[in-house]
N, C-alpha and C positions, 0 to 999 in steps of 0.2 A: 671710676674717676680717670680722666684722660691724663696720660703721662706726657711730660713735656721735656724737650731737649733743645738746647741752643747750639747752633753750628757757627763757628767763626773760622774763616779761611783766608789764606794769603792767595788771592785770586789772580795774581800776576803770572802764575804758571799753569799751563794747560793740564798737567797731570793732577794738580791739586783741585782745579775746577771739576775735573772728571770724578775724582773721589768724593768731593763734597756733594756733587749731584747724586752720586750713588748712595751716600749715607742718608740723604733726604728721602730717597725712594724707599730704602730699606726700613728706616724708622717709621715713616708714614704707613707703610704696609703693616708694621707691627703695632699700629694704633697710637703712635706718638703724635703730639702736636710739635712740629719743628719750627723753630724761630731762627731768623737770620736778619742781619743788618741789610738795609735796602740796597746799598751799592753792591754788596757781595752776592745777594740773591739775584740781582740783575746780571752780574757777571757770569753767574752759573746758570742763568736762564731758568730759574725755578721760582720766580716771583709768585706765580699762581698756586704753587704747591706748599708754600710756607707762610707763616705769620711774620709780617715785617715788624721789627722792633727797632728802637733807637733809644739813646739816652742811658743814664746810669742805672735805670731799673729794668733794663732789657731782659735780665735773667731772673727776675723776681718770680719765685714759685716754681722754677724749673727743677727737674730731677738731676740733670747733668748737663755739662757744657763740653762740647768737643771742639778741638782746634785742629786745623790742617795747615801745617807750615813748620816753621822752626821755633826756637825758643822766643824769638821776638814776637811772633804771633801769639804764643802762649802768654807772654807778659802783657800784651795788649788786651787779650781776653780776660786776664785776671782782674782788670779794672771793672769788668762787668760781673764776674763771678764772686769776687770777694764781698761786696756789700750785700749780696743776696745769699751768701753762705752756700753756694752751689758748688759741688765737686767738679773738678776739671780733669779731662783726659785728653792728651795731645797725640796726634799722629805726626811723626817727625819727618819733615822734608828738608830739614836744615843740615848744617855741617856737623854739629855736635849732638844736640838733643838730650840734654840732661833734664829738661822740664817736660818737653814733648817726648814721652818715653816709648810709646808704641811705634813700631815701624810699619811702613806701608804694606809689607808682605803679611802683616798680622791683622790687616784691616777686617776681613770677614770674621775672624775670631773675636776681635775687639767689639764689633757691632753685636755679635751673638751674645757676648757676655753682658753687654749693656741691656739688651732685651730681656735676658734671663735674670737680671739683677745679680749677676755673678761677678761682682767686683768689690774690692775693699776700698776704704777711704781713710786717708791719713791727713793730719794737720801739719802744715808747714808754717813755721814762725815768720812773721814779718817784722819790719822795723818802722816805728813812727818817728817823725822828725818835726821838731818845732824850731822856728827861726825867730830870734828876737833881736831888736836893735834899740839901744837906749832904754833898756828895761821893758820894752813893749813887744808883745807877740805880733809878728808881721806876716807869718806864713806857717802853714802846716802841710805836711806831705807824708807819704808812706812808700815802702818798697818791699818787694818780695825777695829780690836778689841782693841789691845793695843801694845805699844812698852815699853819694860821694860829694865832698867839697873840693872844687877844682879852681885853679887860678883862672882869672878872666883875661889876663894878658899874657901872651906867649913870652914877652920880653922880660917879665919880672917873676921872681919866685914868690910863692905864697908863704907868709909868716903865720904859723899856727901854734896854738897851745892846746894840748889835749888834757882833759881831766876825766877821771873815772870816779863816780860817786862823789863828786865835788872835791876830790883831792887832786892837786896838780900832779901830772905824770910825765908828760913829754912836751918839749918845745923845740921847733925846728923850722927851717925853710924847706919848702917842698913844692912838688907839682900839685899835690892834693892829699886828702885823707879820706879813706873809705870806711864805712861801717857796714859790714856784710852779714847776712844770715848764713847758716850752714848750707842752705839751699843754693845761695849765691856764691859759695866758696869756689866753685868751678868756673866762675864767670870772670868779671872784671877783677875781683880780688886775687884770683889765681894769676892773672896776667901781671898784676902789680907785685907779685912775689909772696902772696899769702898762701897759707896751707890749705890743703883739701880736707874738708871736714864732712864726716858722714851726716846726711840730712836729718837723722833722728837724734843727733846730739843737740842738747838744749844749751846754746851759747851764742855769743856775738863775736865777730872778728873786727878788730881795728887794724887797718893796714895803711901805713904811710906809703905814699906814692913818690918815688924818687926823692926821698928826704936827704937833706944835707946835714947829717948828724952822725955821731959815733954810734948812738943807740937808735936804730930806726927799724927794728924788727917788728913784724906783725905780733899782735897780742890777742889772746882770747879771754874774754871776760864772761862773768856769770850772766845768765839770762835776765836777772832782775836788776843788773847794773844800769846806771845812767852814764852815758858818755857825752861830754861836752867838747866841742871844738870852737875855739875863740880865734877870730881873726885879729892879729896884733896890730898891723899897720893902720894908721889913721887915714891912709890915702888909697890903699889898694882894695878894690872890690873883688868878689869871687862869684862862683856859680855853684848852686846845689843841683845835682842831677840824681833823679830817682829812677832806677832801672833803665837808665839811658833813654827814658821816654818823657819825663816831666821835669822841667827846669824851673828854678827860682833864682832870680838875681839877688846876690848877697851884698849889702852895703859894707863899707869898711867897718871893722870892729864889731861885726855881727857875731852873735853867739848861736851855734847850731847844736841842738840837743837831740840825742838819739836814745831811744828806749824801745823795749819790746812792744810790738804792735798789739793793740787791743783786740784786733780781729785777725785771725789766721786766714791763710788760703788753703782750701781743701783740694787734695789731689786724689783722684780715683786711679786704681790700678787693677787692670783686668788680666794681667799676665804675671807669671813668676818673675821676680825682679831681685837682682842682687847688685848693690851699689859697687862693690869691688869688681865684679865681672864687667859692669858697665864702664868703669874707669879703664880697665884693661882694653876693652873693645874701642872705646872712643878715643883714647890717647895712644892706642897701639903700643901698650907697655910691653917691654921685652921679658915675658915670663918664661918663654921656652928655654929649656936647659937648666932651670932651677932643680935642685935636688927633689926627686920624687914626682916631677912633672914631665 
C-alpha cells in the first residue's frame, strides 16, 4: 500500500522552497505519494512530481503532514490535518517555533524518522466556539492556540461578562478576552499576561486583555468546563478571532461559548523533546549561574 504525505510550505522564502523541494524528492524516492497545494507546488517547481490537492479534504488518508515555515504556517496546515486526523510535524523557519518543533539542521534526521516510522504522536487539545445572538446560534469555529473576543472599535472599550459553567465570575471593561489551550499558552495568551502551561496539561486558560478591573488575573479552568463571554453593551459590536486566522463579526450583546474541542490536533515528534528546555532556548531564559548548573 502506497504511503502518502502532505507538504505545506511558506514559499515566500528561497530556503524554504529549497527544503520543500528536497523533501518531495526524498519522500518520493522512499515510495511516498506526496501531495501539495497547487500554488505551493508551482512555487517550488515540483508540479509534475506531486499530487495536486485542494480544499478541506486535501489530507484525507495521508500518513503525515509536514510544514515548512513558522507557527503561522503550522496553524494554516492544521486546518487540513485536523479534519483528516493526520499527525503534523513542522520544520521551523519562524522566530519562535513552539508548534513547528523540528529545526532546519535536523531536516535529514526528520525525514529519515518519517520514512522509518520512527516517530511518536500526541494529541493536542483544541477549543470549539459557538456564537449566539438573540438565543440563536449564528456561527461555529475552533482553534488550536486560542480564540479571542476583541473590541471592534479602537476608541471604545469592550464591556464583557465572563461565566464558567453558567456561574457568573467576572465583569469588566477590556480590550478583549482570550480562551487559550495549553498549546497556545506561549502565543497570544502569553503576550496578554497569561501563564505558560505545559502542553500535556489538560486545562483551559481564560485571559483578560487589558481589563479595567481590580481582579483581572488569568484563570485556569478544568478541561470539561464551559466558558461564556457575553457582550454587555447594546451598541458595541466585537470580533471573534481564532488562531489569528479566522474571524467572525460579533453583534452587540452576543454570547460566545468556549468548550473543549471535539476533535484534537495530532502532533508527530521525531526527536527528543523537552518543553522546559525549549522555553529556555526560545525565550533565552537566564538559567546560567543557578545552583548546580
